[in-house]
N, C-alpha and C positions, 0 to 999 in steps of 0.2 A: 590573502584572507584577512579580513578585518575581525578583530575580537569583539565579542558581544559587549564587553564593558567599555569599549571605546565609542559606543553609539551616542549620538547627540540627540537632544530633544527636537532639533530642527529636522533631522533625518526622520525621526520617529513620526513627527507631525505630518510630513509629506507622504509617508507610506500609509499612515492611517487614513488620510484623505483619499488616496487611491483605493484602499480597501473598502471605505464607506460607499464609494461609487458602485463597487461590485456587490455590496450587501443589498442594494436595491433590487437585485434579482431574486432575493429570498423572501420568505414571509414568516411572520411570527406564528407559532403553533397556536391553534384555537381549540384543541381538544380539551385542554385543562384551563378553565376560566381564569385562574390567577396568573398563569403564564401568558395568556392572551392580552393581559393589560400592559405588557412591555412595549415600549416605544421602539419601532424598528430602526430608528436612527441612533439609538444609544450605541456607544462604542467605547470600550475601555481596554487599555493594555498596560501590563506591568511586567517588567523584566527584572529578575533577581539574579545577580551574577555571583560567581564563586568568590570574587574579590570583596564581596560585601556591598558593592555598588547596586543601587536600585534605581530604575528609571521608569516613569509612568506617564501616561497621557490619556486624556479623554474623560469619560464619565466614571471616574474611579470610585465615586461614592455609592454607585449602584450596588444593591445587594441582590443576589440571584441564587436560586437553588442549583446545586451542582448536578443534580439529576444523574445521568449516566457517567459523568466524569468521576463520580465517587467509586465506580466499579474498579478503577485502577487502584484505589487506595484500600478497598476492602480486600482485593487480591494481595496487596502488599502486607496488610495487617495479618491475614491468615498465613501467608508464607512465613512471616516472622514468628507467629504463634505455634504453627504446626509443622512447618517444613514443606519443601516442594513435593516430596513423594506422597505425602498424605493429601495435599491440596489437589494434585493432578490425578489422584484416584477419584476425586469428586467431579472434576471438569477437565476437558481437553484443552489443547492449544491450537486446534485447527481453525484456520480462517473460514468464515462462512460467506457464501455468495447470496444468501437469502437475507431479507430484512431482519433487523435486530430483534423483532418480536415474533419470528416465524415459528408456528407450532409444527408446520409441515417438516421443517428441517429437523426438529427435535424427534418427531415420529420416525423419520427416515434414519435417524441415528440411534433408534431404539431407546430413546430417553436419556442418552449420555450427552450432556451439553457440550457443544462444539468448543466453546471458549468462555472465559469469564467476562468478556466485554459485551456479550449479548444477554438478553433478558433471562433466558433459561439458565445460563451459567451464573449470572448475578443473583438470581433467586436461590439457586442451589447454595451459593456461598453465603447468602444472608442467613440461611438455615444453620450454618456452621459457626456463625460469629459467637464469641464467648458471651455468656450472660443468660439469665433464666427466662427472660421474656423480651419482647421487642423494645420496650422502653429502656431496660437495662443494657441491652446490646448496643442500642444507638448511643446511649450516654457514654458507655465505656469506649466505644469506637471514636466518638467525637472528642472525648478527653485525650485519648491517645494521640490523635492527629494534632490537636492544639498544643499539647505538651511537647511533642517531637518537633513540630514545624514552627512553633511560636506564632501560630495564627489564631484567629478568633471566630471559628465556625460555630454555628448553633442551629438547632432544629427550627425551621420556620413552620409554626403550627398552622398559620393561615393557609400556606401552600399545601400542607399535609391534608387539611380539611377539604381543599379544592380537589386534590388528587383522589381522595376517598369518595367524594361526591360523584366524580366521573369514573366510577369503577372500571378498571380495565378487564373486560371479559377475556381478552386474549391472554393477559398475564395469569388470570385465574385458570384458564384452560391449560396453560403451560405448567403451572404449579400442580394441577390435578394429575397431569400426565407424569410429571417428575415423581409425585408421591406414589402413583401406581407402579412405576418402574423401580421404586426403592431408593431414589436419590434424595428424597426429603424425609426428615424425621418427623417434622411437624409443619404441615401445610399452612395452617393459619399464622403461626409465628413467623414462618419464612416470608410469607407475603407481606405481613404487617411490618416486619423488619426491613424488607426491601423498600416498601413505600416510604418508611421513615428515613432511611439513610439517603434516599434520593432527594429528600427535602432538606438535607443538611445544607445550609446556605452561608454565604459570605461575600466578600468583595473580591475584586480581581487580585488584590494584593495577597489575600489569604490563599488563593489558588496558586499564585506564583511561589509562595512560601512552601506549599505542599509539593510543588514541582521540584523545588530544590532538594527534597529528600531523595529524588531519583536522579539528580544531575551529577552528583559527585559524592565522594565518601565524606560523611560528616560524623562518623563514629557511632551513630545510633541505628543504622540499618545495615544488615549484612550485604556485602558486595554481591553475593549470589542472588538475593531477593531483588536487588536493584536491577541486575542484568536481566533476570527473568521478566520482571514487569515491563522494562523498556522493550524487550523483544516482543512480548505479547501486544504491547501498544502499537508497535511498528506494523505488525501483521493483521491486527484485529481492531485497533482503536477507533477507526472511522468506519466501522461496519463494512458493507460490501464495497466501499470506495477505498479501503485501506491500501490495497496494492497500487492503485492509481496514484495516491498521494505519497506512497513510499518512493515511487519513481520520480514524481514531480517535485517533492520537497525533501524527503529523506531524513525526517526526524520522527522519533516516537511521539505520537500525539493521541489525545483522547478528547472526545467531544461529548456534549450533553444537549438534550432538547431545550434546556433552560438558556442556551446561548453561550455557555462556557466552553472554553477550549484550553488545554494545557499542552505545551510542546516542550520537549526536553532536548537540550543541547549538551550531550555528555561532556563532563569535565569543565564545562563553562557556566551553565546556568539554566534557568527555566523561563519560558515565555507564557504568560497567561493572558487570554483575551476574553472579552465579553461582547457579544454581538448577537442579539436575539433572533434575527431573521435567518431562517433555515432553508436548506435546499430540500429536494423531495426525498432524500435519504434520511434526513434528520441531523445533518451537520451544519454548523453556523457558517454561512457564506462569507461574511466579512472577516471573521476571525481566521479562517483558512486562507483567504486571499492575503491577509496581512502577513501571516507566517510564511506564505510562499514568497512574497516580495522580500521579506527579511532574509530568508534562507538563500535566495538567489543573490541578493546584493552582498551578503556577508560570506557567501559560500559555506553554508553551515551543514550541508548534508553529511550524515554519518558515513555515507558510502564513498566519501572522498571526492 
């Protein structure tokens, strides 16, 4: 097994080229106008290792919204603030075989969100973030991440305006049902917070630095929170394709429709990718292809 920090730029370059060929099978989301502007050929990767070594390749200057990748970190934030028992009173940890924005799944579960990685769970957790309103919640959360991880995330107001312009009727229906079943305290604040945190944006380097929080003990996150978040990512992070990729790749991962993907190599480091062309589930094709090649070549699966 080769260690992550022994990786060379030559190897990285070759694997990125392979992944970019795969990415041509995906397409950039067109539902949100600002996301639709992304070039499907963009590709960036950054790997941050425990040793302190960092290696990157591609369009690393691109800034993109984390979208659903942020769900991983709102879960971490709430676990650190309130503890597992409280958080899992709000949401479950069950994988879902329905799409990430399924209202039917929520109704069949009588309003209890399956897990924090799908929209119903993430909207519920957005309702619980510390702060008096959506602005303050987003600001406090963003500051916490930047301080802890040493990254430079910020709210993309242009992206947020685009998200608001293309109101998600499905998310509104989900929030309404959550409020009816008593899982939301304030429907408007929950939805507004959810939209805002999904528009927290940065570069691939920022995402890799966030990933490091989950990769090894750094003295600022409790080992229990880290273990829980990695486990939930493994079973739920890629929506209904999570089980397939747990078998094929074997790393905790989380994707977002903005094209971001973070993969955790426990005790070694974090891999962050940006590749805006998605498959029909909403996962970035090129990013997953790259992590799959990397995991195979370096034998990185957590399942040995």
